[in-house]
Structure formats: C-alpha cells, structure tokens
C-alpha positions as CSV (number, residue, x, y, z in Angstrom):
1,X,-13.0,-5.0,-36.1
2,X,-14.3,-8.1,-34.4
3,X,-17.4,-7.5,-32.4
4,X,-18.6,-10.2,-30.1
5,X,-22.1,-10.6,-28.6
6,X,-22.9,-12.8,-25.6
7,X,-26.3,-13.6,-26.9
8,X,-29.4,-15.4,-25.6
9,X,-31.7,-16.0,-28.6
10,X,-34.7,-16.3,-26.3
11,X,-34.2,-12.8,-25.0
12,X,-35.9,-10.0,-26.9
13,X,-33.3,-7.4,-25.8
14,X,-30.5,-9.7,-27.0
15,X,-32.3,-10.2,-30.4
16,X,-32.9,-6.5,-30.7
17,X,-29.2,-5.7,-30.1
18,X,-28.1,-8.3,-32.6
19,X,-30.5,-6.8,-35.2
20,X,-29.2,-3.3,-34.5
21,X,-25.6,-4.5,-35.1
22,X,-26.6,-6.1,-38.3
23,X,-28.4,-2.9,-39.4
24,X,-25.1,-1.1,-38.9
25,X,-23.5,-3.7,-41.2
26,X,-21.7,-5.4,-38.3
27,X,-21.8,-9.2,-38.3
28,X,-20.7,-10.0,-34.8
29,X,-19.2,-13.2,-33.5
30,X,-22.3,-14.7,-31.7
31,X,-21.7,-16.6,-28.5
32,X,-24.8,-18.3,-27.1
33,X,-23.6,-17.9,-23.6
34,X,-26.3,-20.1,-22.1
35,X,-24.9,-23.1,-24.2
36,X,-21.3,-21.9,-24.1
37,X,-20.7,-19.8,-21.0
38,X,-17.5,-17.8,-20.6
39,X,-14.9,-19.2,-18.3
40,X,-14.2,-17.4,-15.0
41,X,-11.1,-15.8,-16.6
42,X,-13.1,-14.7,-19.7
43,X,-15.8,-13.3,-17.5
44,X,-13.3,-11.4,-15.4
45,X,-12.0,-9.8,-18.6
46,X,-15.5,-8.8,-19.7
47,X,-16.1,-7.2,-16.3
48,X,-12.9,-5.2,-16.6
49,X,-14.0,-4.0,-20.1
50,X,-17.4,-3.1,-18.7
51,X,-15.8,-1.5,-15.6
52,X,-18.3,-3.1,-13.3
53,X,-18.3,-5.7,-10.6
54,X,-20.1,-9.1,-10.9
55,X,-23.0,-8.0,-8.7
56,X,-23.8,-5.3,-11.3
57,X,-24.5,-8.0,-13.9
58,X,-26.5,-10.4,-11.7
59,X,-30.1,-11.1,-12.8
60,X,-31.7,-10.9,-9.4
61,X,-35.1,-12.0,-10.7
62,X,-33.9,-15.5,-11.6
63,X,-35.0,-18.4,-9.3
64,X,-31.5,-19.6,-9.0
65,X,-30.4,-16.3,-7.6
66,X,-32.6,-16.9,-4.5
67,X,-31.7,-20.6,-4.4
68,X,-27.9,-19.8,-4.3
69,X,-28.5,-17.0,-1.8
70,X,-26.6,-14.6,-4.0
71,X,-28.1,-11.5,-2.2
72,X,-25.6,-12.3,0.6
73,X,-23.3,-9.3,0.6
74,X,-20.6,-11.3,2.3
75,X,-20.0,-13.3,-0.9
76,X,-16.8,-12.5,-2.7
77,X,-16.5,-11.4,-6.3
78,X,-14.9,-14.8,-7.0
79,X,-17.9,-16.6,-5.5
80,X,-20.3,-14.5,-7.6
81,X,-18.3,-15.1,-10.8
82,X,-18.2,-18.9,-10.1
83,X,-22.0,-18.9,-9.6
84,X,-22.6,-16.9,-12.8
85,X,-20.4,-19.0,-15.1
86,X,-21.9,-22.1,-13.6
87,X,-25.4,-20.8,-14.0
88,X,-25.2,-18.4,-17.0
89,X,-28.9,-17.5,-16.9
90,X,-27.7,-15.2,-14.0
91,X,-25.7,-13.1,-16.4
92,X,-27.4,-9.9,-17.6
93,X,-27.7,-9.8,-21.4
94,X,-26.7,-9.0,-24.0
95,X,-23.1,-8.1,-23.6
96,X,-21.3,-6.7,-26.6
97,X,-17.5,-6.6,-26.7
98,X,-15.5,-4.6,-29.2
99,X,-11.7,-4.7,-28.5
100,X,-11.0,-3.4,-25.1
101,X,-14.5,-2.0,-24.6
102,X,-17.8,-3.7,-23.7
103,X,-21.4,-2.6,-23.1
104,X,-24.6,-4.2,-21.8
105,X,-27.4,-3.7,-24.4
106,X,-29.9,-2.5,-21.8
107,X,-30.8,-0.1,-23.3
108,X,-29.4,-1.3,-26.7
109,X,-28.2,2.3,-27.4
110,X,-25.4,1.6,-24.8
111,X,-23.8,-0.6,-27.5
112,X,-23.5,2.4,-29.9
113,X,-21.0,4.0,-27.6
114,X,-18.4,1.2,-28.1
115,X,-18.7,0.7,-31.9
C-alpha cells in the first residue's frame, strides 16, 4: 500500500497527520506541495478521489484568495484549479491519498477512514 500525503511542514495539522500515519506504521510518500504543487491533472484526480469540487478545498483566509477574487462564483472549476496549482498555499491541507481514496486531515481522524 502506497499512501501519499500532500504535506506542508509549516502546518501543525499537516505535521499531526503525518505523525499519526507514522504511529500506525505507515511511512507515506511525502509531497511538499508548496514546493512541488500537483499539476492541474493530478489535482483533478485528487478532487475526484475526495469527491469534492475545487471550491471545497480553497483556503479562503489566504491573502491571495482576495487578491485573485476567488470568491467570484462565476469562476469555473478550471479557473479555480489553475489558481490553486499556481498558488498552492490556497489548497487545504493535508490531503492523504490511498489508492482510489483520499481524505483531508481536518480533523485528522478523517484520514483513518481511508487507511
């Protein structure tokens, strides 16, 4: 089983999720998505596994969210995905992927459901 975590080491929730995986003897593939953001295609696959739209994963408190006017409901999913992969700080974290399933670690217990 290959578990992958889209991780931001500066985020306490992301670190807590990584620690929980390791406590369960799972050493995930760690992707620092701020340094190495997913491509638009990869992000679309993650959204499908999460069964959510891009707006559901937008971090609305980030300054860039306002600057890019992402609250505009006329924006397409493609426009939102482009903004998110171009500015990965906008992506809610952490995201754990296990095969065809994925979960956002907020709360981190969500991840237990896909292991």
